[in-house]
C-alpha positions in Angstrom: 102.1 153.6 62.0 103.8 152.9 58.8 106.3 155.0 57.3 108.3 154.9 54.2 107.0 155.8 50.1 105.2 152.7 49.3 101.4 152.5 48.9 100.2 149.4 49.9 97.0 147.5 49.8 95.6 144.4 51.9 93.9 141.5 50.4 91.9 140.0 53.4 89.2 137.2 52.8 86.2 135.6 54.4 88.1 131.8 54.7 91.2 129.9 54.0 91.1 129.3 49.7 89.1 132.2 48.9 91.9 133.0 46.4 93.9 136.0 48.4 97.2 134.3 47.4 96.5 133.9 43.3 95.1 137.7 44.0 97.8 138.9 45.4 100.2 137.2 42.7 97.9 139.2 39.9 98.2 142.6 41.4 102.3 142.2 41.7 102.5 141.6 38.2 99.9 144.6 37.3 101.7 146.7 39.5 105.4 145.9 37.9 103.7 145.8 34.1 102.3 149.4 35.0 105.9 150.0 36.2 106.1 150.6 40.3 108.4 149.1 42.0 106.8 146.1 44.0 106.9 144.1 46.7 104.6 141.3 48.1 104.3 140.5 52.2 103.0 138.6 54.3 103.4 138.5 58.1 103.4 134.8 58.9 102.6 132.2 56.7 101.5 128.9 57.8 102.5 126.5 55.3 104.5 123.7 54.3 105.3 125.1 51.0 108.7 126.9 51.3 110.8 128.8 49.0 114.4 129.4 48.8 115.9 132.9 48.6 119.1 133.3 46.6 121.2 133.7 50.1 119.9 130.1 51.5 117.1 131.2 53.4 113.4 129.7 53.4 109.9 131.3 53.2 106.6 130.6 52.0 106.7 129.8 48.8 103.4 131.9 48.0 105.6 135.3 48.9 108.7 133.4 46.7 106.1 133.3 43.5 104.4 136.6 44.1 108.0 138.2 43.9 108.9 137.0 40.7 105.1 137.7 39.7 106.3 140.8 40.9 109.9 141.3 38.9 111.7 141.4 42.2 114.0 139.3 44.3 112.6 137.7 47.2 113.7 138.3 50.4 112.4 137.4 53.8 111.3 140.1 54.7 108.3 139.7 52.4 107.5 136.6 54.7 109.6 137.3 58.4 107.6 134.1 59.5 107.1 130.9 58.7 104.9 128.7 60.8 105.2 125.0 59.5 103.3 122.7 60.8 105.3 119.0 62.3 102.6 117.5 64.2 99.0 117.8 66.0 99.2 121.3 67.5 102.7 122.1 67.1 104.6 123.5 64.6 108.4 124.6 64.0 108.9 128.4 64.1 111.2 129.7 60.8 112.3 133.7 61.8 113.5 135.5 58.9 114.5 131.8 57.1 116.0 130.3 59.9 114.2 127.8 62.1 114.0 129.1 65.6 112.3 126.3 67.5 109.4 124.0 67.3 106.1 125.7 69.5 102.9 124.7 70.7 100.0 127.6 69.2 99.0 128.1 72.7 103.1 129.2 73.7 103.6 131.0 70.4 100.7 133.3 71.2 101.6 133.7 75.0 105.4 134.1 74.7 106.3 135.3 71.4 103.6 137.7 70.6 105.2 140.9 71.3 108.9 139.5 69.9 107.1 138.7 66.2 105.3 141.6 65.9 108.6 143.7 66.6 109.8 141.7 63.5 106.7 141.9 61.5 106.8 145.5 61.3 110.7 145.9 61.0 110.4 144.0 58.1 107.8 145.8 56.6 109.4 149.3 57.5 112.4 148.1 55.3 110.2 147.0 52.6 107.6 150.2 52.4 111.4 152.2 52.3 112.5 150.2 49.1 109.2 150.1 47.1 106.7 151.8 45.4 103.7 149.4 46.5 103.2 147.0 48.6 100.5 144.0 48.1 99.9 143.0 51.8 97.9 139.2 52.0 96.1 138.2 55.4 95.7 134.3 56.0 92.2 132.8 57.2 89.8 135.2 57.9 89.8 138.7 59.8 86.7 137.6 61.5 87.6 135.3 63.7 86.9 135.9 67.3 88.7 133.6 69.1 92.0 134.9 68.3 91.7 138.6 66.9 92.7 139.8 70.2 97.0 138.7 69.6 96.5 138.3 65.8 99.6 138.9 63.5 98.0 138.8 60.2 94.8 140.2 59.3 93.7 143.6 61.1 96.4 144.4 63.2 98.9 144.4 59.9 96.4 146.5 57.6 96.5 148.8 61.2 100.4 148.6 61.1 100.9 149.4 57.5 98.0 152.1 56.8 96.7 150.1 54.8 93.6 149.8 52.9 91.9 146.0 52.9 89.9 144.8 49.7 87.8 141.8 51.2 87.6 138.7 48.8 84.8 135.7 48.9 85.1 132.6 47.0 81.6 132.0 45.1 82.2 128.4 44.0 81.9 127.6 47.0 78.1 128.9 48.1 77.0 131.0 49.8 79.3 134.0 49.0 76.8 136.8 50.1 76.2 135.3 54.0 80.1 135.4 53.8 81.1 138.5 52.8 78.0 139.8 55.3 78.9 137.9 58.0 82.5 138.8 57.7 81.9 142.7 58.0 79.6 142.1 60.9 82.1 140.6 62.7 84.2 143.2 62.4 84.7 145.9 64.6 84.0 149.8 63.0 87.2 150.9 62.9 88.0 147.5 60.8 85.2 147.8 59.0 85.3 151.4 57.7 89.1 149.9 56.8 87.0 147.6 53.9 87.3 149.2 51.0 86.0 147.6 48.4 85.0 144.0 47.9 85.8 141.4 45.3 84.2 137.8 44.7 86.3 135.4 42.9 85.7 132.3 40.9 82.6 133.3 39.4 81.3 130.7 37.0 78.3 131.2 35.1 76.1 133.8 33.9 76.9 137.8 35.6 73.4 139.1 34.9 71.6 136.6 36.9 74.6 137.6 39.7 73.9 141.2 39.3 70.3 141.4 41.6 72.7 139.7 44.5 75.5 142.5 43.1 72.8 145.8 44.0 71.7 144.0 46.8 74.7 144.2 48.7 75.8 147.1 47.8 72.7 148.1 49.7 72.7 146.5 52.4 76.4 147.0 53.2 77.4 150.0 51.9 80.8 148.5 50.2 81.3 148.5 46.4 82.0 145.5 45.0 84.7 146.6 43.1 84.8 143.2 40.6 83.5 139.9 40.0 86.7 138.0 38.7 85.6 134.1 36.9 87.0 131.0 37.5 90.6 130.8 35.8 91.5 126.9 35.1 95.6 125.7 34.3 97.5 128.1 36.0 101.2 127.0 36.1 101.4 129.1 39.4 102.8 127.3 42.5 100.4 127.3 45.0 99.8 128.6 48.5 99.0 125.2 50.6 97.7 122.2 50.2 94.1 123.0 49.7 94.8 123.1 46.6 95.8 119.7 46.4 91.7 119.0 46.2 91.7 120.2 42.5 94.5 117.1 41.2 92.9 114.2 39.8 92.3 110.4 41.7 91.4 108.7 38.6 93.8 107.8 35.2 93.5 109.6 32.1 93.1 107.2 29.8 94.0 110.4 26.8 97.6 110.4 28.5 100.1 108.4 27.4 102.1 108.6 31.0 100.4 108.1 33.7 101.9 109.5 37.2 101.1 108.6 41.0 102.2 111.2 43.9 101.6 109.5 46.8 99.4 111.9 48.6 100.6 111.9 52.6 99.0 113.8 55.2 102.1 116.1 56.1 103.0 116.5 52.5 105.2 119.4 51.7 106.7 121.0 48.9 104.4 119.4 46.3 104.7 121.9 43.6 107.5 120.0 42.8 105.2 117.7 40.3 104.0 120.6 38.7 105.2 121.3 35.6 104.1 117.6 34.9 100.8 119.4 34.8 102.3 121.7 31.2 103.2 118.1 29.7 100.8 117.4 26.9 101.7 113.4 27.9 101.8 113.1 31.2 98.7 112.9 34.0 99.2 113.4 37.5 97.1 111.8 39.8 96.8 111.3 44.0 97.3 108.0 45.5 95.7 107.9 49.5 95.4 104.1 49.8 96.7 100.8 47.7 93.4 100.6 46.2 94.1 103.6 44.3 98.0 102.6 43.0 97.0 100.6 40.3 99.8 100.1 38.3 101.5 104.1 37.1 104.7 104.4 34.8 105.9 106.5 37.7 105.4 106.6 41.6 106.4 110.0 43.5 107.3 110.0 47.0 106.9 113.6 47.6 108.2 115.7 50.4 107.2 115.2 53.7 107.3 118.0 57.3 107.0 114.4 59.7 108.8 111.2 57.2 107.9 109.4 60.4 104.7 109.4 60.7 104.1 109.5 56.7 105.9 106.8 56.6 103.9 105.1 59.4 100.4 106.5 57.0 102.4 104.8 53.9 101.9 101.3 55.7 98.5 101.8 57.4 97.0 102.3 54.1 98.9 99.0 52.4 100.7 101.4 50.3 103.9 100.2 50.9 103.2 96.6 49.8 102.2 98.1 46.6 104.7 100.2 45.9 107.1 97.1 46.0 104.8 95.4 43.5 104.3 97.9 41.2 107.8 98.9 41.2 108.6 95.0 40.4 106.5 95.0 37.8 107.8 98.0 36.1 107.3 101.3 37.7 110.4 103.3 38.0 110.0 105.1 41.8 111.3 108.8 42.4 111.6 109.9 46.4 112.4 113.7 46.9 113.4 114.7 50.4 111.0 112.9 52.8 110.2 110.2 49.8 114.1 109.9 49.2 114.5 109.2 53.0 111.8 106.6 53.5 112.9 104.9 50.3 116.3 103.8 52.5 116.9 100.8 54.7 116.3 103.0 57.9 115.7 106.7 59.7 116.8 106.8 63.1 115.6 109.9 65.0 117.5 109.7 68.3 116.8 113.2 69.6 113.1 112.9 68.6 113.0 115.7 66.0 110.1 114.2 64.5 108.3 111.9 66.8 108.9 109.9 69.6 110.0 106.5 67.6 113.6 106.6 67.7 114.3 104.0 64.8 112.2 103.1 61.8 113.2 100.6 59.4 112.4 102.2 55.5 111.3 100.4 52.4 114.6 99.0 51.8 114.9 99.6 47.7 117.5 101.8 48.4 120.5 101.1 50.4 120.7 104.3 52.6 120.1 105.2 56.4 118.7 108.7 57.4 119.8 110.9 60.7 117.3 113.3 61.4 119.0 116.0 63.5 118.4 119.3 65.1 120.4 121.3 62.0 118.5 122.4 58.7 120.2 122.5 55.7 118.4 124.9 53.7 120.4 125.7 50.3 119.9 126.8 46.2 122.2 123.7 44.7 123.6 123.2 41.2 124.8 120.1 39.6 125.2 117.2 37.3 122.3 114.5 37.5 123.8 111.2 35.8 120.4 109.0 35.0 120.0 107.1 31.7 123.2 107.4 30.4 123.3 111.1 30.2 125.1 114.0 31.9 122.7 116.7 32.6 123.0 119.9 34.3 120.4 120.6 37.0 119.2 123.2 39.8 117.5 123.4 42.5 116.8 124.1 46.4 117.2 121.9 49.7 115.3 121.7 52.8 115.6 119.2 55.2 116.5 117.9 59.0 119.2 115.2 58.8 121.8 113.7 56.6 121.7 110.8 55.1 124.5 108.0 53.9 124.6 105.4 51.4 126.2 102.0 51.4 129.3 102.0 49.3 128.7 100.6 46.7 125.6 103.1 46.1 126.2 105.7 42.6 125.3 109.3 44.0 122.9 110.7 41.7 123.5 114.1 41.3 127.6 115.7 41.1 127.9 119.4 43.0 130.7 120.9 43.0 132.0 119.9 46.6 129.5 117.1 47.8 127.4 114.4 46.3 123.4 114.2 46.5 120.7 111.3 45.9 121.1 107.9 44.9 119.7 105.1 42.7 119.5 101.1 42.0 121.7 99.8 39.4 118.8 99.5 37.4 118.2 103.5 37.3 114.6 102.6 38.3 114.3 103.6 41.9 115.7 107.3 42.3 116.4 109.3 45.2 117.2 113.1 45.8 116.9 115.9 48.7 116.3 118.4 45.5 113.3 120.3 45.1 112.3 121.8 42.1 114.0 118.5 39.8 111.7 118.6 37.5 111.6 122.1 37.3 114.8 121.5 35.1 113.4 121.4 31.6 116.4 119.2 30.0 116.2 116.9 33.0 112.4 116.2 32.8 112.4 116.0 28.7 114.9 113.2 29.8 113.2 111.6 32.6 110.1 111.2 30.4 111.7 110.2 27.2 113.3 107.5 28.7 109.3 106.5 30.0 108.2 106.5 26.5 111.0 104.1 25.5 110.2 101.9 27.9 106.5 101.8 27.3 107.9 101.9 23.2 106.4 105.5 22.1 108.8 107.5 20.2 110.5 110.4 22.0 109.4 114.0 22.0 111.9 116.3 20.6 111.0 119.4 22.1 109.2 120.4 25.7 108.1 124.0 26.1 110.0 125.7 29.4 108.6 125.5 32.2 109.6 128.6 33.4 108.5 130.5 29.7 104.7 129.0 31.2 104.8 130.0 33.7 105.9 133.9 33.4 103.0 133.5 30.7 100.5 132.4 33.3 101.9 135.4 35.0 100.5 137.7 32.2 97.4 135.6 31.5 96.8 135.9 35.2 97.2 139.8 35.4 95.2 139.8 31.7 92.5 138.1 33.5 92.6 140.5 36.6 92.5 143.7 34.8 89.6 142.6 32.5 87.5 142.5 35.6 88.8 144.9 37.9 88.8 148.7 37.3 92.7 149.2 37.9 93.3 152.5 37.5 89.6 153.1 40.0 91.7 150.9 42.7 95.1 153.2 41.9 92.5 156.0 43.2 91.3 154.6 46.3 94.7 153.4 47.5 95.7 157.3 46.6 92.9 158.5 48.3 92.9 156.2 51.5 96.9 157.7 52.0 95.4 160.8 51.6 93.0 160.6 54.2 95.1 159.6 56.6 97.5 162.6 56.1 94.9 164.7 56.2 93.5 163.3 59.7 97.2 163.5 61.5 
């Protein structure tokens, strides 16, 4: 049973990618705007996009971004358990920001369930004692009947927190009424009673054509529809997981002057590193999954990977290795981040089989470095000075990686930190690598980097570029305004208060 003074609301969805994370983000900003101390909460998050807290702990990136929307500092109590898939049916379990161990799904359910439940409840109670509103995010669907006996992220959490539930359906994919009705019917009567309203998300078109369906739904289910939220485009708000990558282009945009190709690894992680390019007027980002798609971009980014060795094998199986080398020889600038950085070296050693049964594998041999994978994980926020293209620029980022990388003596480091060096580059500064996630979120460096590409192409440099942080904050407010216009927030406050009042009266 929940304690503390916080009043919670929980967002659940009919399926993954229904829009739960973005709606939680919106409510966090709305509640903060309305003067409430607000925190997000997700008991366990399965994602490869991470966020590093100020004390160097790893949580799901969506909870970190939601905390920013709520104008509060992210902590591990907002996401006490992070599950990071490493290979089929196996994942690394991160507890309060530190890796515990890798486990198979069945073992997690059978052996760790009771411990995880205690960790989750303690985390929630700590938040509930410090905040006035908590916006809880579910995962997948609450109607997973094969998992509901030992689930730790949907109705069991709503019950733990005494939270009313808003059920979100995605109309953009079609079949929204069937998915909403089916989800409600598969819930137990107790859980169904906890659903206080429904939100239809990602609507496009004429609302009047939808209204007969809304009337039918409310009469058939007895559940009110609290809002129909129109589709919103071009938000510069970090995505929850790789499902959102489907919205990225795979084709060139001839109207943009700089073509950026990002290798879409099967186990891509922290792909939000590329988000700042989406706000630039002269850049176009496209995802590449095979040799035919690569063509001749200006920039090739090898992003982070949760399993560097297996994604390197993917690169070779798809014929991308030789195409990347060819494009580089023809003028493309290569930039590797974290796992992508490791791939650029001569060799990756995995003697402890951290990632696979392959103990040693040759890299792309574009940078003179070698990586040794170990069981020890580095998670830290870092700052330093990047030395590139004849200028020194202050940068900040965060590191999440297993193992260490060593360079040939003659290789120049990329970033000078207070106590060490990070990254490397070739002598022509056309192949660059770093462990710094968020490197392109640094506005000054991003401007230097893109203007260098413009100069190579004979284009005039951009004298000013908008701050990505400012752009993202504007989008937090734009999202909040967008959701306010579709939901009656005052009515939502009443529902939340009335739900807690009923709970108190029933005791």
